[in-house]
Backbone as JSON, one array per atom type, in Angstrom:
{
  "sequence": "MTLNNYGTIKSFHALVNVATLLKEPIGSTRDYNIEDIADEKGGSPVTGPVGMVRSQSGILVRANLTTRVEMDCSRCLKPTDCVVTITIDEEFLPSIDVNSGLPLHTPHDGSVFVIDHNHILDLGEAVRQYLLMALPMKPLCRPDCSGICPTCGANLNKGPCKCHETNIDPRWAKLAALKKKPVQAVTRKRTPASREMKKTHGTATKA",
  "N": [[13.66, 6.92, 6.28], [12.93, 9.61, 8.71], [10.54, 11.54, 10.83], [10.54, 14.57, 12.18], [9.55, 16.41, 15.73], [7.97, 18.01, 14.8], [6.57, 17.61, 12.81], [7.56, 17.33, 10.03], [10.31, 16.4, 7.76], [13.77, 15.13, 8.23], [16.8, 16.59, 7.83], [18.34, 15.87, 4.43], [20.95, 15.41, 2.47], [22.44, 15.29, -0.74], [24.62, 15.63, -2.36], [26.61, 17.05, -5.45], [29.56, 18.02, -7.72], [28.94, 20.07, -10.4], [30.37, 21.49, -11.85], [32.16, 20.69, -13.86], [29.9, 19.82, -16.05], [28.1, 21.96, -16.35], [30.12, 23.31, -18.12], [30.01, 21.93, -20.05], [28.14, 21.32, -23.6], [24.82, 21.89, -24.52], [22.31, 19.64, -23.24], [24.09, 17.73, -22.87], [24.81, 14.77, -20.26], [24.57, 13.26, -17.12], [24.47, 10.52, -14.93], [23.25, 9.09, -11.88], [23.41, 7.04, -8.95], [21.41, 7.75, -6.72], [22.67, 6.47, -3.52], [25.12, 7.17, -4.2], [25.97, 9.3, -3.66], [24.71, 10.69, -1.8], [25.21, 12.58, 1.19], [25.27, 11.12, 3.67], [25.76, 9.22, 6.8], [26.46, 5.84, 7.66], [24.55, 4.67, 5.36], [22.54, 5.7, 2.47], [18.8, 6.71, 3.2], [17.37, 6.72, 0.68], [16.78, 5.76, -2.24], [17.44, 4.93, -5.98], [17.54, 5.91, -9.04], [19.47, 8.65, -10.29], [19.21, 11.08, -12.98], [20.77, 14.0, -14.65], [20.84, 16.32, -16.82], [22.17, 19.01, -18.98], [21.04, 21.92, -19.59], [19.86, 25.06, -21.41], [19.32, 26.61, -19.29], [20.51, 26.19, -16.95], [20.97, 23.18, -14.82], [19.16, 20.3, -15.56], [17.35, 17.52, -13.36], [16.27, 14.67, -13.1], [14.83, 12.0, -11.68], [13.78, 9.24, -10.39], [12.37, 8.06, -7.22], [12.79, 6.3, -3.62], [11.62, 5.69, -0.39], [11.38, 5.1, 3.0], [9.43, 6.21, 5.23], [8.77, 6.91, 8.79], [5.96, 6.8, 10.67], [3.1, 7.39, 12.56], [0.45, 5.38, 12.73], [-2.94, 6.21, 11.42], [-4.84, 5.18, 12.73], [-3.97, 2.75, 15.15], [-2.32, 4.43, 15.95], [0.01, 3.4, 16.35], [3.78, 3.28, 15.3], [5.22, 3.11, 12.18], [6.35, 1.49, 9.1], [6.49, 3.38, 6.15], [6.45, 2.91, 2.73], [7.47, 5.12, 0.51], [7.47, 6.47, -2.84], [8.56, 8.66, -5.36], [8.63, 10.94, -7.85], [10.98, 13.3, -9.49], [11.47, 16.1, -11.3], [13.36, 18.62, -11.81], [15.14, 21.76, -12.42], [17.62, 23.1, -11.96], [19.14, 26.01, -11.29], [22.44, 28.28, -11.96], [24.3, 30.08, -9.43], [26.73, 30.91, -10.04], [28.62, 32.24, -12.65], [29.91, 29.68, -14.7], [32.36, 30.19, -16.56], [33.0, 33.11, -15.95], [33.07, 33.25, -13.16], [31.85, 35.3, -11.81], [29.04, 36.45, -10.65], [25.56, 35.64, -10.71], [21.8, 36.67, -11.93], [20.16, 35.06, -9.84], [16.73, 34.2, -8.71], [16.74, 34.28, -4.89], [14.55, 33.22, -2.89], [13.54, 30.85, -2.65], [11.65, 30.01, -5.13], [13.2, 28.8, -6.87], [15.06, 26.13, -7.44], [18.49, 26.29, -6.46], [22.17, 26.12, -7.46], [24.66, 25.9, -5.96], [27.59, 28.63, -4.88], [30.04, 27.28, -5.05], [29.48, 25.4, -7.41], [28.09, 23.54, -6.36], [25.41, 21.0, -6.31], [22.63, 20.34, -4.53], [20.58, 17.89, -3.74], [19.12, 17.14, -1.93], [16.99, 18.92, -0.63], [15.14, 18.8, -2.83], [14.37, 16.52, -2.63], [13.66, 16.66, -0.13], [11.36, 18.19, 0.04], [9.39, 17.37, -2.25], [8.59, 14.39, -0.86], [7.62, 15.54, 1.05], [5.22, 16.42, 0.17], [4.51, 13.71, -1.35], [3.62, 12.02, 1.22], [1.03, 9.78, 2.77], [-1.94, 10.77, 4.02], [-3.56, 9.6, 5.62], [-1.9, 7.18, 7.47], [-1.47, 3.88, 7.34], [-0.52, 0.73, 9.32], [-1.11, -1.73, 8.75], [-3.57, -2.86, 5.95], [-6.1, -3.92, 7.7], [-6.37, -2.74, 10.14], [-7.42, -2.07, 13.25], [-8.02, -0.12, 14.63], [-7.94, 2.0, 17.77], [-9.65, 1.83, 21.35], [-12.2, 4.31, 21.43], [-12.85, 4.74, 24.03], [-11.4, 3.54, 26.18], [-8.87, 3.2, 25.29], [-7.06, 0.95, 24.41], [-5.37, -1.32, 22.13], [-7.29, -2.47, 19.47], [-6.4, -4.31, 17.51], [-5.01, -6.26, 19.23], [-6.82, -7.9, 20.66], [-10.53, -7.83, 21.93], [-11.77, -5.35, 23.85], [-13.32, -4.74, 26.95], [-14.84, -2.45, 27.14], [-17.24, -2.45, 25.57], [-19.34, -3.76, 27.31], [-19.39, -2.91, 29.46], [-19.48, 0.13, 29.0], [-22.48, 1.18, 28.39], [-25.13, 2.79, 26.42], [-27.27, 4.62, 28.57], [-29.56, 5.28, 27.11], [-30.35, 2.79, 25.57], [-30.29, 0.53, 27.4], [-32.36, -1.07, 28.06], [-32.81, -2.53, 25.93], [-30.37, -3.62, 25.6], [-30.61, -5.48, 27.87], [-32.38, -7.18, 27.77], [-31.58, -8.35, 25.5], [-29.38, -10.22, 26.73], [-31.35, -12.23, 27.88], [-32.73, -15.03, 28.14], [-34.17, -16.54, 25.16], [-37.32, -17.88, 25.42], [-39.79, -20.29, 24.72], [-43.43, -19.2, 23.34], [-46.29, -21.06, 24.7], [-49.55, -21.47, 23.91], [-52.23, -21.23, 25.4], [-55.47, -22.64, 25.28], [-58.85, -21.22, 26.0], [-62.07, -21.41, 27.25], [-63.75, -19.9, 25.57], [-62.51, -19.97, 22.74], [-62.73, -22.8, 22.34], [-65.34, -23.1, 22.52], [-66.01, -21.3, 20.2], [-64.71, -23.02, 18.26], [-66.49, -24.95, 18.33], [-68.5, -24.21, 17.45], [-67.75, -23.04, 14.7], [-67.37, -25.57, 13.83], [-69.91, -26.6, 13.33], [-71.14, -24.74, 11.56], [-69.82, -25.43, 9.75], [-70.39, -27.74, 8.99], [-73.52, -27.69, 8.16]],
  "CA": [[13.73, 8.66, 6.68], [12.24, 9.96, 9.95], [10.04, 12.61, 10.76], [11.01, 15.44, 13.6], [8.77, 16.48, 16.65], [7.85, 18.95, 13.9], [6.0, 16.67, 11.34], [8.43, 17.87, 9.02], [11.2, 15.15, 7.13], [14.69, 15.5, 8.74], [17.33, 17.1, 6.78], [19.09, 15.11, 3.7], [21.88, 15.8, 1.37], [22.6, 14.61, -1.99], [25.75, 16.53, -3.43], [26.96, 16.33, -7.0], [29.51, 18.84, -8.29], [28.34, 20.23, -11.74], [31.09, 22.63, -12.41], [32.39, 20.29, -15.8], [28.69, 19.63, -16.61], [28.19, 23.11, -16.99], [30.53, 23.68, -19.31], [29.32, 21.2, -21.37], [26.91, 21.63, -24.39], [23.31, 21.63, -23.8], [22.12, 18.28, -23.94], [25.16, 16.51, -22.06], [24.23, 14.3, -19.48], [25.51, 12.27, -16.09], [23.89, 9.39, -14.63], [24.13, 8.55, -10.83], [22.47, 6.41, -8.0], [21.47, 8.58, -5.28], [23.07, 5.91, -3.2], [26.56, 6.81, -4.36], [25.98, 10.61, -4.14], [24.34, 10.79, -0.12], [25.91, 12.76, 2.15], [24.42, 10.34, 4.93], [26.51, 8.64, 7.41], [25.38, 4.65, 7.54], [23.85, 4.93, 4.07], [21.46, 6.64, 2.02], [17.68, 6.14, 3.52], [16.76, 6.93, -0.39], [17.46, 5.11, -3.45], [17.1, 5.46, -6.84], [18.29, 6.51, -10.25], [18.9, 9.82, -10.83], [20.12, 11.48, -14.21], [21.04, 15.21, -15.09], [20.88, 17.12, -18.34], [22.51, 20.27, -19.47], [19.92, 22.77, -20.3], [20.06, 26.49, -21.95], [19.65, 27.71, -18.04], [21.2, 25.01, -16.07], [20.91, 21.44, -14.82], [17.56, 19.51, -15.02], [17.37, 16.71, -12.76], [14.95, 13.42, -13.44], [15.17, 11.11, -10.52], [12.98, 8.22, -9.63], [13.0, 7.58, -5.98], [12.34, 5.19, -3.26], [12.3, 5.79, 0.6], [10.92, 4.5, 4.33], [9.28, 6.92, 6.13], [8.52, 6.25, 9.82], [4.86, 7.49, 10.74], [2.07, 6.67, 13.08], [-0.26, 4.79, 12.3], [-3.87, 6.84, 12.02], [-5.87, 4.23, 13.66], [-3.62, 2.67, 16.37], [-1.14, 5.14, 17.06], [1.39, 2.67, 16.41], [4.66, 3.68, 14.63], [5.17, 1.98, 11.26], [7.22, 2.4, 8.01], [5.36, 3.97, 4.91], [7.31, 3.14, 1.36], [7.13, 6.68, -0.44], [8.02, 6.92, -4.21], [8.29, 10.04, -6.05], [9.54, 11.54, -9.41], [11.73, 14.98, -9.54], [11.66, 16.73, -12.68], [13.27, 20.1, -11.67], [15.89, 22.52, -13.19], [18.39, 23.62, -10.85], [20.0, 27.54, -11.49], [23.63, 28.36, -10.94], [24.56, 31.16, -8.91], [27.83, 31.48, -10.36], [29.02, 31.71, -13.97], [30.91, 28.96, -14.4], [33.24, 30.6, -16.83], [33.81, 34.22, -15.68], [33.06, 33.34, -11.87], [30.79, 36.43, -12.13], [27.59, 36.07, -9.64], [24.28, 35.65, -11.84], [21.02, 36.86, -11.04], [19.32, 34.0, -9.73], [16.25, 34.12, -7.0], [16.61, 33.27, -3.44], [13.16, 33.14, -2.59], [13.08, 29.27, -2.94], [11.11, 29.8, -5.76], [13.77, 27.71, -7.66], [16.8, 25.28, -6.69], [20.01, 26.98, -6.78], [23.61, 25.85, -7.55], [25.53, 27.11, -4.84], [28.61, 29.51, -5.54], [30.85, 26.04, -5.42], [29.23, 24.69, -8.32], [27.97, 22.24, -6.11], [24.5, 20.92, -6.64], [22.43, 19.52, -3.64], [19.75, 17.32, -4.29], [18.1, 16.99, -0.87], [15.93, 19.9, -0.64], [14.11, 18.48, -3.59], [13.74, 15.5, -2.37], [12.39, 16.72, 1.33], [9.84, 18.76, -0.47], [8.79, 15.88, -2.74], [8.55, 13.27, -0.25], [6.52, 15.89, 2.06], [3.9, 16.17, -1.12], [3.88, 12.68, -1.15], [3.18, 11.07, 2.3], [0.36, 9.43, 2.82], [-2.77, 11.67, 4.47], [-3.55, 8.62, 6.93], [-1.31, 5.98, 7.19], [-1.9, 2.57, 8.65], [0.12, -0.03, 10.15], [-1.88, -2.82, 7.92], [-4.84, -2.37, 5.84], [-7.18, -4.21, 8.56], [-6.3, -1.98, 11.16], [-8.95, -2.49, 14.13], [-7.59, 1.26, 15.96], [-7.75, 1.35, 19.34], [-10.87, 1.96, 21.51], [-12.1, 5.96, 21.41], [-12.97, 5.19, 25.61], [-9.92, 3.27, 27.32], [-7.78, 3.75, 24.31], [-6.81, 0.17, 24.27], [-5.4, -1.43, 21.15], [-7.91, -3.18, 19.35], [-5.62, -5.21, 17.49], [-4.4, -7.31, 20.15], [-8.15, -8.53, 21.27], [-11.55, -6.64, 22.14], [-11.52, -4.47, 25.4], [-14.66, -4.68, 27.91], [-15.49, -1.36, 27.07], [-18.43, -2.46, 25.09], [-19.95, -4.54, 28.07], [-19.44, -2.06, 30.43], [-20.29, 1.23, 29.2], [-23.54, 0.99, 27.57], [-25.46, 4.1, 26.75], [-28.32, 4.4, 29.29], [-30.98, 5.01, 26.42], [-30.14, 1.47, 25.31], [-30.18, -0.02, 28.57], [-33.45, -1.57, 28.58], [-32.95, -3.46, 25.19], [-29.0, -4.77, 26.04], [-31.25, -6.31, 29.25], [-33.56, -7.95, 26.8], [-30.55, -9.1, 24.65], [-28.95, -10.9, 27.77], [-32.23, -12.71, 28.69], [-32.93, -15.97, 27.13], [-35.13, -16.86, 24.57], [-38.25, -18.34, 25.83], [-41.01, -20.73, 23.89], [-44.4, -18.8, 24.4], [-47.23, -21.45, 24.45], [-50.89, -20.32, 24.05], [-53.29, -21.77, 26.42], [-56.98, -22.38, 24.66], [-59.34, -21.04, 26.64], [-63.25, -22.11, 27.11], [-64.08, -19.31, 25.05], [-61.93, -20.53, 21.82], [-63.07, -23.86, 22.21], [-66.91, -22.53, 21.87], [-65.88, -20.73, 19.17], [-64.21, -23.89, 17.55], [-67.56, -25.95, 18.06], [-69.95, -23.24, 16.34], [-67.42, -22.89, 13.82], [-67.73, -26.78, 12.92], [-71.18, -27.27, 13.51], [-71.68, -24.2, 10.88], [-69.33, -26.22, 8.3], [-71.54, -29.39, 8.91], [-74.55, -27.26, 7.63]],
  "C": [[12.7, 8.83, 7.95], [11.57, 11.46, 10.1], [10.15, 13.21, 12.32], [10.02, 15.53, 14.6], [7.42, 17.74, 15.73], [6.66, 18.94, 13.02], [7.05, 16.97, 10.29], [9.82, 16.51, 8.79], [12.74, 16.28, 7.63], [16.13, 15.98, 7.75], [18.16, 15.99, 5.82], [20.16, 16.01, 2.63], [22.58, 14.85, 0.53], [23.75, 15.58, -2.95], [26.68, 16.31, -4.55], [28.12, 18.37, -7.49], [29.56, 19.46, -9.93], [29.15, 21.02, -12.33], [31.22, 22.05, -13.91], [30.83, 20.03, -16.19], [28.18, 20.91, -16.91], [28.85, 23.83, -17.68], [30.81, 23.06, -20.43], [28.18, 21.6, -22.21], [25.87, 20.95, -23.63], [23.22, 20.5, -24.49], [23.26, 17.1, -23.13], [24.75, 16.28, -21.25], [25.45, 13.41, -18.41], [24.2, 11.34, -15.49], [24.45, 9.14, -13.1], [23.01, 7.67, -10.16], [22.8, 7.22, -6.96], [22.24, 7.95, -4.14], [24.2, 6.45, -2.97], [26.47, 8.47, -3.9], [25.14, 11.64, -2.58], [25.33, 11.17, 0.52], [25.64, 12.21, 3.12], [25.38, 8.77, 5.83], [25.64, 7.29, 7.82], [24.63, 4.27, 6.62], [22.78, 5.9, 4.14], [19.72, 6.02, 2.56], [17.04, 6.25, 2.27], [17.33, 6.67, -1.07], [16.89, 5.09, -4.61], [17.91, 6.07, -8.17], [18.5, 8.29, -10.45], [20.1, 10.52, -12.2], [20.1, 13.23, -14.45], [21.71, 15.38, -16.74], [21.55, 18.81, -18.18], [21.54, 21.29, -19.88], [20.59, 24.09, -20.66], [20.14, 27.25, -20.4], [20.51, 27.08, -16.87], [21.32, 23.8, -16.18], [19.47, 20.93, -14.39], [18.04, 18.3, -14.63], [16.32, 15.92, -12.9], [15.61, 12.68, -12.4], [13.73, 10.23, -10.02], [13.21, 7.8, -8.12], [12.38, 6.76, -4.94], [12.43, 5.61, -2.06], [11.05, 5.4, 1.49], [10.34, 5.79, 5.32], [8.6, 6.32, 7.35], [7.23, 7.16, 9.94], [4.09, 6.92, 11.53], [1.15, 6.59, 12.35], [-1.96, 5.61, 12.8], [-5.02, 6.24, 12.31], [-5.67, 3.93, 14.7], [-2.78, 3.41, 16.66], [0.36, 4.52, 16.6], [2.74, 3.27, 15.2], [4.78, 2.16, 13.91], [5.6, 2.88, 9.62], [6.42, 2.16, 6.76], [6.27, 3.82, 4.02], [6.65, 4.25, 0.6], [7.87, 6.81, -1.43], [7.79, 8.28, -4.49], [9.25, 10.25, -7.4], [10.08, 12.89, -9.26], [11.91, 15.07, -10.84], [11.92, 18.28, -12.41], [14.6, 20.6, -12.47], [16.42, 23.32, -12.14], [19.54, 24.62, -11.56], [21.16, 27.68, -11.08], [23.84, 29.88, -10.63], [25.84, 32.21, -9.31], [28.04, 31.36, -11.71], [30.28, 30.86, -14.04], [32.54, 29.1, -15.12], [34.13, 31.67, -16.08], [33.84, 34.29, -14.11], [32.15, 34.63, -11.24], [29.39, 35.89, -11.33], [26.42, 36.4, -10.91], [23.2, 35.74, -11.22], [20.06, 35.9, -10.8], [18.08, 34.13, -8.26], [16.61, 33.44, -5.97], [15.94, 32.99, -2.84], [12.19, 31.89, -2.08], [11.98, 29.34, -3.51], [11.56, 28.57, -7.01], [14.79, 27.19, -7.2], [17.63, 25.62, -7.41], [20.76, 26.34, -6.76], [24.42, 26.65, -6.52], [26.56, 28.18, -5.65], [29.82, 28.13, -5.81], [30.58, 25.07, -7.13], [28.68, 23.36, -7.72], [25.83, 22.16, -6.03], [23.63, 20.09, -5.7], [21.14, 19.21, -3.59], [18.51, 17.11, -3.19], [17.05, 17.82, -0.64], [14.81, 19.44, -1.5], [13.93, 17.7, -3.03], [13.22, 15.52, -0.83], [11.28, 17.49, 0.86], [9.08, 17.7, -0.97], [7.74, 14.83, -2.04], [7.35, 14.0, 0.44], [5.34, 15.96, 1.29], [3.48, 14.38, -1.14], [3.18, 12.15, -0.01], [2.0, 11.28, 2.34], [-0.43, 10.31, 3.56], [-2.97, 11.1, 5.92], [-2.94, 7.4, 6.64], [-1.29, 4.78, 8.29], [-0.79, 1.29, 8.26], [-0.27, -1.3, 9.2], [-3.22, -2.24, 7.63], [-6.34, -2.87, 6.76], [-6.74, -3.88, 9.98], [-7.41, -1.87, 11.76], [-8.85, -0.78, 14.79], [-7.31, 0.71, 16.99], [-9.18, 2.35, 19.71], [-10.72, 3.05, 21.96], [-12.37, 5.93, 23.33], [-11.82, 4.74, 26.45], [-8.87, 3.63, 26.23], [-6.66, 2.13, 23.96], [-6.32, -0.42, 22.57], [-6.42, -2.62, 20.62], [-7.59, -4.67, 18.23], [-5.15, -6.5, 17.69], [-5.88, -7.69, 20.65], [-9.03, -7.5, 21.57], [-11.36, -6.7, 23.34], [-12.81, -4.48, 25.74], [-15.43, -3.64, 27.98], [-17.11, -1.49, 26.67], [-19.62, -2.92, 25.92], [-20.46, -3.28, 29.19], [-20.12, -0.56, 30.44], [-21.33, 1.57, 28.02], [-24.49, 2.22, 27.66], [-27.36, 3.87, 27.19], [-29.8, 4.21, 28.41], [-30.97, 3.49, 25.83], [-30.33, 0.09, 25.83], [-30.92, -1.32, 28.62], [-33.48, -3.12, 27.46], [-31.6, -4.23, 25.19], [-29.87, -5.88, 27.1], [-31.67, -7.42, 28.53], [-32.63, -8.99, 25.95], [-30.36, -10.61, 25.29], [-30.05, -12.33, 28.41], [-32.4, -14.09, 27.69], [-34.17, -16.51, 26.71], [-36.25, -18.31, 25.14], [-39.61, -19.36, 24.6], [-42.02, -20.36, 24.27], [-45.45, -20.38, 23.76], [-48.28, -20.54, 24.69], [-52.02, -21.36, 24.56], [-55.06, -21.73, 26.03], [-57.73, -22.46, 26.27], [-60.97, -21.18, 26.85], [-64.14, -21.4, 25.88], [-63.55, -19.8, 23.65], [-62.0, -22.02, 21.7], [-64.25, -23.69, 21.91], [-66.76, -22.26, 20.72], [-65.13, -22.08, 17.98], [-65.34, -24.87, 17.34], [-68.19, -24.95, 17.15], [-69.17, -23.03, 14.91], [-67.3, -24.29, 12.86], [-68.83, -27.0, 12.67], [-71.78, -26.35, 11.93], [-71.15, -24.73, 9.48], [-69.9, -27.59, 7.93], [-72.39, -28.84, 7.93], [-74.24, -26.74, 6.24]]
}
């Protein structure tokens, strides 16, 4: 799956007609693979098992799903695929009584998931919402991603840039210059005063 220009996941639909299940006793079940019910051309971007249970109020859906979401690496900004796993546990409420055909009082403010008037349960919106909550805050193309240079924007995964050599903080310029100078050994010269002190010290020792 991919994010659109507004940072949201593109629409996804997984449709099941639950009219028969709604007529069955509470506790009746159905099992699916989301790949089989996804209304997607070229195959489903989401995989995993889906279980449905007839509840007192509607249909309880439980699913463990996995997908890949294309995101930008938070360090180097390179597009990367992130594996995202979600666990859905939601109850879908019918909008039409399956026996009488009369409308039911069901909130349509987005606070609950609703089965449409044709008794079609669309799992897509629940998948979209759960995926948005499960997306990583700082996706990485790899754990040791070096990111980009804040000055020139070069991808440091491809090698170091030259900004650290040319752009030196003027406050550290003198220290940088010292770092480049070769280290020279310091030779101590003996002065007449030091020789005289050595003689005096030797005489005092003999005494």
